[in-house]
Wavefront OBJ file of the C-alpha trace (Angstrom):
o trace
v 22.948 17.516 -8.007
v 22.986 13.723 -8.527
v 19.810 12.005 -7.382
v 20.551 8.322 -7.946
v 18.016 8.432 -10.784
v 20.142 10.341 -13.277
v 19.825 7.720 -16.031
v 16.038 7.888 -15.781
v 16.066 11.684 -15.934
v 18.426 11.569 -18.911
v 15.921 9.399 -20.797
v 12.821 11.133 -19.427
v 13.688 14.684 -18.319
v 11.304 16.521 -16.031
v 8.542 18.503 -17.669
v 9.270 22.082 -16.519
v 5.584 22.957 -16.254
v 4.049 19.810 -14.747
v 6.598 18.116 -12.512
v 6.854 18.804 -8.814
v 8.245 17.753 -5.464
v 6.400 15.099 -3.481
v 5.990 14.626 0.248
v 7.012 10.978 0.080
v 6.187 10.288 3.720
v 2.666 11.696 3.353
v 2.036 9.791 0.129
v 3.316 6.554 1.637
v 1.059 6.924 4.693
v -1.939 7.676 2.467
v -1.333 4.554 0.366
v -0.856 2.311 3.386
v -4.055 3.637 4.977
v -6.211 3.510 1.841
v -4.961 0.281 0.262
v -3.406 -1.656 3.178
v -0.276 -2.297 1.156
v 3.386 -1.512 1.727
v 5.187 0.865 -0.642
v 8.516 -0.388 -2.097
v 11.547 1.493 -0.815
v 12.798 2.306 -4.321
v 9.526 4.041 -5.138
v 9.694 6.068 -1.921
v 13.206 7.134 -2.901
v 12.035 8.182 -6.362
v 9.293 10.359 -4.893
v 11.684 11.828 -2.340
v 14.552 12.560 -4.734
v 12.787 13.128 -8.065
v 9.107 13.842 -7.414
v 6.090 13.266 -9.615
v 4.293 14.694 -12.644
v 5.204 14.521 -16.326
v 8.563 13.314 -17.611
v 9.956 13.118 -21.139
v 10.131 15.740 -23.875
v 6.695 14.734 -25.181
v 5.229 14.079 -21.719
v 5.945 10.411 -22.297
v 5.370 9.338 -18.677
v 3.282 10.535 -15.771
v 4.086 9.627 -12.161
v 1.132 10.100 -9.839
v 1.578 12.325 -6.804
v -0.089 12.966 -3.476
v -2.770 15.489 -4.393
v -1.633 18.330 -2.148
v -1.576 20.863 -4.969
v -3.263 21.544 -8.283
v -2.170 18.668 -10.495
v -2.704 17.819 -14.128
v -4.032 14.393 -13.130
v -5.718 12.619 -10.245
v -3.612 11.850 -7.210
v -2.287 8.310 -6.892
v -4.872 7.485 -4.225
v -7.794 8.901 -6.217
v -6.691 7.100 -9.372
v -6.201 3.838 -7.500
v -9.712 4.035 -6.022
v -11.535 4.539 -9.332
v -14.533 2.236 -9.495
v -13.555 0.668 -12.810
v -10.496 -1.057 -11.303
v -12.656 -3.187 -9.010
v -14.478 -4.692 -11.973
v -11.204 -5.758 -13.533
v -8.579 -6.520 -10.887
v -8.073 -7.719 -7.338
v -7.387 -4.907 -4.839
v -3.748 -4.229 -3.885
v -4.336 -5.680 -0.411
v -5.206 -9.006 -2.070
v -2.253 -9.066 -4.446
v -3.602 -6.822 -7.185
v -1.582 -3.955 -8.670
v -1.456 -0.377 -7.475
v -0.720 1.970 -10.369
v 1.912 4.610 -9.663
v 2.678 5.764 -13.226
v 1.386 5.610 -16.779
v 2.567 6.207 -20.316
v 1.181 8.907 -22.582
v -0.922 6.135 -24.194
v -2.539 5.380 -20.854
v -0.693 2.119 -20.286
v -0.460 1.559 -16.544
v 2.688 0.859 -14.525
v 2.213 -0.447 -11.017
v 3.466 -2.764 -8.342
v 1.954 -5.805 -6.701
v 3.328 -7.977 -3.931
v 3.960 -11.672 -4.462
v 5.563 -13.711 -1.669
v 7.232 -10.627 -0.256
v 8.545 -9.369 -3.601
v 7.294 -6.147 -5.220
v 6.741 -6.938 -8.896
v 6.611 -4.048 -11.366
v 3.620 -4.699 -13.613
v 2.580 -3.192 -16.935
v -0.952 -3.163 -18.354
v -1.733 -2.125 -21.918
v -5.227 -0.739 -21.430
v -6.161 -0.978 -25.103
v -5.441 -4.695 -25.469
v -5.479 -5.800 -21.804
v -2.151 -7.515 -22.176
v -0.252 -7.546 -18.873
v 3.413 -8.319 -18.262
v 5.904 -8.212 -15.397
v 8.473 -5.519 -16.202
v 10.797 -6.332 -13.296
v 10.862 -8.574 -10.245
v 13.466 -6.316 -8.656
v 12.080 -2.827 -8.078
v 15.377 -0.914 -8.285
v 15.999 -2.654 -11.631
v 12.907 -0.924 -12.996
v 14.586 2.445 -12.533
v 18.190 1.494 -13.276
v 17.486 -0.651 -16.353
v 13.927 -0.491 -17.714
v 13.343 3.268 -17.552
v 16.947 4.155 -18.277
v 16.690 2.607 -21.733
v 14.512 4.405 -24.339
v 11.778 2.316 -25.892
v 11.278 -0.215 -23.099
v 7.791 0.986 -22.106
v 6.799 3.136 -25.121
v 7.112 2.416 -28.842
v 9.253 5.394 -29.954
v 8.220 5.154 -33.612
v 4.528 5.199 -32.702
v 5.023 8.122 -30.337
v 6.907 10.118 -32.985
v 4.116 9.505 -35.479
v 1.366 10.481 -33.051
v 3.198 13.638 -31.924
v 3.795 14.635 -35.552
v 0.084 14.223 -36.257
v -1.508 15.583 -33.073
v 1.190 17.548 -31.307
v 2.562 17.235 -27.799
v 0.287 15.625 -25.229
v -1.787 18.221 -23.350
v -1.591 17.921 -19.585
v -4.377 15.737 -18.241
v -4.941 13.736 -21.441
v -4.041 10.398 -23.012
v -3.347 9.492 -26.591
v -6.269 7.078 -26.957
v -7.392 4.978 -29.925
v -10.314 6.185 -32.000
v -11.217 2.547 -32.711
v -10.080 0.001 -30.139
v -7.482 -2.558 -31.278
v -9.767 -5.133 -29.624
v -12.281 -4.634 -32.434
v -9.830 -4.190 -35.290
v -8.588 -0.646 -34.763
v -5.146 0.143 -36.134
v -2.174 0.701 -33.863
v -0.858 3.316 -36.288
v -0.704 7.077 -35.580
v -3.818 7.864 -37.606
v -6.015 5.961 -35.156
v -5.189 8.124 -32.140
v -6.748 11.240 -30.666
v -6.656 13.121 -27.376
v -8.890 11.543 -24.745
v -9.529 12.071 -21.059
v -8.084 9.285 -18.870
v -11.470 8.464 -17.347
v -13.158 8.155 -20.728
v -10.246 6.158 -22.131
v -10.308 3.596 -19.311
v -14.075 3.276 -19.140
v -14.435 2.763 -22.892
v -11.538 0.286 -22.981
v -12.914 -1.761 -20.068
v -16.457 -1.725 -21.488
v -15.137 -2.932 -24.840
v -13.112 -5.684 -23.173
v -16.154 -6.793 -21.116
v -18.442 -6.781 -24.170
v -16.040 -9.164 -25.886
v -16.209 -11.569 -22.951
v -13.058 -10.437 -21.154
l 1 2 3 4 5 6 7 8 9 10 11 12 13 14 15 16 17 18 19 20 21 22 23 24 25 26 27 28 29 30 31 32 33 34 35 36 37 38 39 40 41 42 43 44 45 46 47 48 49 50 51 52 53 54 55 56 57 58 59 60 61 62 63 64 65 66 67 68 69 70 71 72 73 74 75 76 77 78 79 80 81 82 83 84 85 86 87 88 89 90 91 92 93 94 95 96 97 98 99 100 101 102 103 104 105 106 107 108 109 110 111 112 113 114 115 116 117 118 119 120 121 122 123 124 125 126 127 128 129 130 131 132 133 134 135 136 137 138 139 140 141 142 143 144 145 146 147 148 149 150 151 152 153 154 155 156 157 158 159 160 161 162 163 164 165 166 167 168 169 170 171 172 173 174 175 176 177 178 179 180 181 182 183 184 185 186 187 188 189 190 191 192 193 194 195 196 197 198 199 200 201 202 203 204 205 206 207 208 209 210 211
């Protein structure tokens, strides 16, 4: 059955083990209550028609869900309320990003509001480079995610999967030595790491360097 997100699902098919339906209305209410921020309509539609969990043959992407069932990762609300975000970014209610998805390398994909426009933002957690992926939220799904290689380096992912295997549920591919202190961005410098450890180590490294 067509969902309106067929191009996305063609590029990043659902993981049969760790993708699931989402109560979009419940998740939206939870976000609005916890973060005092409106959820873009296109994201509500994605949750309603597609769901959340892992997508891509190598679990390339993870979309956070509402936490009503056993999940491989934290719920969106739990992840968004982690204490390390407050040391790094403004809260969503003050124009900071709210992360709704991530890559297998832990890079964060979120939205933040600017003058009434929901901007899709991307944060590389290992270098702390941030970019705007789209200033039109539907374009994120119809263009950015529909095209392979826009949010993940396919050559790097192939090399890491060949070396380590498919990403286990609940893990990131994290650098052994941070690129911030000279670590290579080649496959040999990656290992499996828990998301909490990955983010805390990356933020501590960034802070120690004066970031």
